[in-house]
N, CA, C and O of each residue as an XYZ file, in Angstrom:
300
protein
N     184.691    -58.072    307.715
C     184.649    -57.686    309.038
C     184.286    -58.959    309.517
O     183.514    -59.802    309.061
N     185.235    -58.929    310.873
C     185.856    -60.129    311.594
C     183.860    -60.458    311.935
O     182.983    -59.607    312.084
N     183.722    -62.093    311.960
C     183.198    -62.818    312.355
C     182.588    -62.378    313.819
O     181.457    -62.273    314.293
N     183.789    -62.197    314.236
C     183.070    -61.370    316.456
C     183.408    -60.323    316.593
O     183.834    -60.165    317.737
N     183.466    -59.206    315.834
C     183.844    -58.200    315.756
C     183.101    -57.259    315.137
O     183.410    -57.000    313.974
N     182.148    -56.652    315.657
C     181.567    -56.281    317.158
C     180.981    -57.383    317.427
O     180.416    -57.878    316.451
N     180.908    -57.910    318.311
C     179.801    -59.017    318.437
C     178.385    -58.844    317.885
O     178.079    -57.724    317.477
N     177.647    -59.662    317.839
C     175.869    -59.588    317.352
C     175.864    -59.649    315.957
O     176.749    -60.065    315.208
N     174.611    -59.122    315.658
C     174.534    -58.564    314.421
C     175.095    -57.460    313.922
O     175.550    -56.533    314.592
N     175.067    -57.552    312.578
C     175.575    -56.348    311.861
C     174.905    -56.283    310.609
O     174.845    -57.073    309.666
N     174.326    -54.956    310.852
C     173.433    -54.838    309.122
C     174.320    -53.670    308.475
O     175.008    -52.923    309.170
N     174.215    -53.559    306.669
C     175.540    -52.517    306.521
C     174.248    -51.834    305.769
O     173.436    -52.413    305.047
N     174.279    -50.367    306.152
C     173.235    -49.408    306.205
C     173.293    -48.604    305.393
O     174.493    -48.370    305.251
N     172.607    -47.873    304.595
C     173.007    -46.906    303.117
C     172.033    -46.227    302.032
O     170.871    -46.625    302.117
N     172.185    -45.659    301.430
C     171.522    -45.090    300.366
C     170.792    -45.937    299.641
O     169.673    -45.653    299.214
N     171.317    -46.922    299.473
C     170.912    -48.195    298.744
C     169.851    -48.716    299.155
O     168.960    -49.117    298.406
N     169.826    -48.768    300.382
C     168.410    -49.408    301.150
C     167.748    -48.644    302.086
O     167.054    -49.103    302.993
N     168.024    -47.140    301.805
C     166.799    -46.195    302.151
C     167.183    -45.896    303.887
O     166.399    -45.196    304.528
N     168.420    -46.473    304.567
C     169.079    -46.265    305.975
C     168.531    -47.184    306.649
O     168.529    -47.143    307.879
N     167.945    -48.217    305.925
C     166.920    -49.189    306.352
C     168.027    -50.806    307.396
O     168.628    -51.717    306.828
N     167.933    -50.630    308.666
C     168.583    -51.408    309.310
C     167.845    -53.109    309.121
O     166.622    -53.216    309.041
N     168.595    -54.126    309.075
C     168.206    -55.115    308.761
C     167.970    -55.735    307.464
O     167.613    -56.906    307.333
N     168.209    -54.792    306.360
C     167.727    -55.277    305.484
C     169.137    -55.985    304.524
O     168.894    -56.750    303.591
N     170.242    -55.701    304.810
C     171.239    -56.265    304.888
C     172.136    -56.651    305.393
O     173.284    -56.245    305.208
N     171.708    -57.716    306.305
C     172.704    -58.261    307.799
C     174.027    -59.301    306.809
O     173.901    -60.055    305.844
N     175.073    -58.926    307.515
C     176.379    -59.638    307.594
C     176.248    -60.815    307.942
O     175.835    -61.183    309.041
N     176.720    -61.777    306.691
C     176.654    -63.396    306.865
C     177.574    -63.760    306.833
O     178.293    -63.497    305.869
N     178.248    -64.963    308.420
C     179.812    -65.580    308.181
C     180.144    -65.839    306.690
O     179.477    -65.787    305.657
N     181.329    -66.114    306.954
C     181.943    -66.640    305.575
C     182.933    -67.838    306.113
O     183.526    -67.791    307.191
N     183.020    -69.124    304.992
C     184.385    -69.826    305.667
C     185.772    -69.386    305.898
O     186.559    -70.179    306.415
N     186.185    -68.079    305.533
C     186.785    -67.341    305.781
C     187.261    -66.815    307.023
O     188.218    -66.093    307.301
N     186.179    -67.462    307.835
C     186.280    -66.621    309.565
C     185.595    -64.863    309.152
O     186.206    -64.117    309.916
N     185.171    -64.491    308.774
C     185.123    -62.625    308.404
C     183.539    -62.775    308.049
O     183.081    -63.917    308.011
N     182.804    -61.814    307.825
C     181.509    -61.949    307.654
C     181.570    -60.804    306.734
O     182.410    -59.905    306.684
N     180.098    -61.083    305.724
C     179.977    -59.800    304.352
C     178.591    -59.711    304.034
O     177.750    -60.411    304.598
N     178.307    -58.826    303.099
C     177.266    -58.748    302.656
C     176.806    -58.399    301.430
O     177.097    -57.205    301.359
N     176.292    -58.692    300.466
C     176.283    -58.108    299.386
C     175.154    -57.404    298.966
O     174.019    -57.572    299.412
N     175.491    -56.602    298.086
C     174.524    -55.380    297.920
C     175.070    -54.681    295.969
O     176.068    -54.329    295.339
N     173.712    -54.844    295.821
C     173.924    -54.744    294.097
C     173.579    -53.059    293.663
O     172.630    -52.391    294.073
N     174.429    -52.723    292.920
C     174.056    -50.879    292.800
C     174.001    -50.535    291.245
O     175.044    -50.881    290.691
N     173.398    -50.155    290.691
C     173.446    -49.224    289.256
C     174.813    -48.560    288.993
O     175.167    -47.720    289.820
N     175.456    -48.769    288.172
C     176.562    -48.525    287.741
C     176.440    -46.683    287.729
O     175.515    -45.936    287.411
N     177.565    -46.471    288.135
C     177.323    -44.223    288.154
C     177.011    -44.306    289.570
O     177.606    -43.431    290.199
N     176.356    -44.981    290.214
C     175.768    -45.076    291.788
C     176.565    -44.243    292.682
O     177.672    -44.720    292.932
N     176.381    -43.483    293.054
C     177.010    -42.485    294.689
C     176.278    -43.643    295.643
O     175.081    -43.927    295.614
N     177.397    -44.293    296.574
C     176.822    -45.285    297.666
C     177.024    -44.768    298.718
O     178.189    -44.964    299.062
N     176.270    -43.991    299.665
C     177.314    -43.965    300.622
C     176.282    -44.876    302.038
O     175.054    -44.871    302.127
N     177.005    -45.384    302.729
C     177.058    -46.527    303.567
C     178.202    -46.243    305.207
O     179.167    -45.552    305.533
N     177.091    -47.517    305.947
C     178.173    -47.411    307.350
C     177.049    -48.815    307.429
O     176.175    -49.280    306.697
N     178.033    -49.364    309.604
C     177.455    -50.568    309.558
C     176.834    -50.396    311.106
O     177.343    -49.735    312.010
N     176.179    -50.805    311.135
C     174.909    -50.842    312.437
C     175.111    -51.842    313.103
O     175.043    -52.938    312.547
N     175.385    -51.754    314.346
C     175.745    -53.376    315.119
C     174.208    -53.277    316.268
O     173.550    -52.281    316.566
N     174.048    -54.562    316.651
C     172.858    -55.276    317.159
C     172.309    -54.087    318.427
O     171.159    -54.055    318.864
N     173.529    -53.089    318.895
C     173.521    -52.931    320.196
C     173.217    -51.204    319.545
O     173.179    -50.299    320.379
N     173.038    -50.902    318.211
C     172.230    -49.509    318.040
C     173.936    -48.477    317.598
O     173.872    -47.390    317.023
N     175.287    -49.124    318.019
C     176.194    -48.548    317.698
C     176.368    -48.378    316.215
O     176.086    -49.439    315.658
N     176.784    -47.291    315.231
C     177.062    -47.108    314.088
C     178.767    -46.933    314.069
O     179.425    -46.297    314.893
N     179.250    -47.638    312.962
C     180.678    -47.496    312.565
C     180.619    -47.833    311.271
O     179.756    -48.489    310.688
N     182.036    -47.118    310.678
C     182.560    -47.504    309.234
C     183.479    -48.605    309.542
O     183.962    -49.225    310.489
N     183.474    -48.509    307.825
C     184.473    -49.909    307.945
C     185.972    -49.556    308.771
O     186.703    -48.565    308.791
N     186.015    -50.895    309.425
C     186.992    -50.520    310.056
C     188.751    -50.980    309.222
O     189.767    -50.709    309.861
N     188.860    -51.603    307.930
C     189.298    -52.042    307.482
C     189.727    -50.838    306.334
O     190.848    -50.830    305.826
N     188.738    -49.883    306.019
C     188.584    -48.710    305.632
C     188.314    -47.577    305.966
O     187.444    -47.136    305.215
N     188.659    -46.758    306.831
C     187.521    -45.664    307.794
C     187.628    -44.665    307.023
O     187.328    -43.614    307.589
N     187.940    -44.558    305.937
C     187.527    -43.142    305.589
C     186.776    -43.123    303.781
O     186.646    -42.195    302.983
N     186.467    -44.390    303.705
C     185.569    -44.674    302.574
C     184.227    -44.777    302.901
O     183.819    -45.922    303.100
N     183.271    -43.666    303.027
C     182.127    -43.364    303.325
C     181.595    -43.093    302.019
O     180.429    -43.378    301.750
N     182.228    -42.661    301.345
C     181.428    -42.521    299.818
C     181.996    -43.358    298.649
O     183.167    -43.282    298.276
N     180.854    -44.337    297.990
C     181.709    -45.214    296.523
C     180.850    -44.887    295.583
O     179.627    -44.755    295.621
N     181.930    -44.723    294.391
C     180.983    -44.862    293.272
C     181.394    -45.947    292.587
O     182.586    -46.238    292.492
N     180.178    -46.827    291.906
C     180.818    -48.178    291.414
C     182.258    -49.372    292.336
O     183.082    -50.174    291.895
N     181.976    -48.980    293.448
C     182.448    -50.166    294.415
C     183.902    -49.274    294.248
O     184.767    -50.126    294.453
N     184.585    -47.979    293.976
C     185.231    -47.610    293.960
C     185.540    -46.711    294.944
O     184.435    -46.265    295.253
N     186.668    -45.963    295.887
C     187.011    -45.217    296.574
C     186.291    -43.787    296.195
O     186.666    -43.507    295.056
N     185.427    -42.796    296.686
C     185.450    -41.645    296.530
C     185.730    -40.711    296.795
O     185.381    -39.746    296.116
């Protein structure tokens, strides 16, 4: 995700953390983007969205149709 869009703190929130904001905040990378790492067991379906600090929920801007993931592949 871009480092400045949306502005402010952003968390990835989903089935892997009981939809709890703030447990997996996106961190800036040297590439000018930001990301978070989440480990899940093989074969587990993961549902996730992003939550901005303003309370705005949104989907992956690079892959808006990918709400479900199984083993890191599109569901």
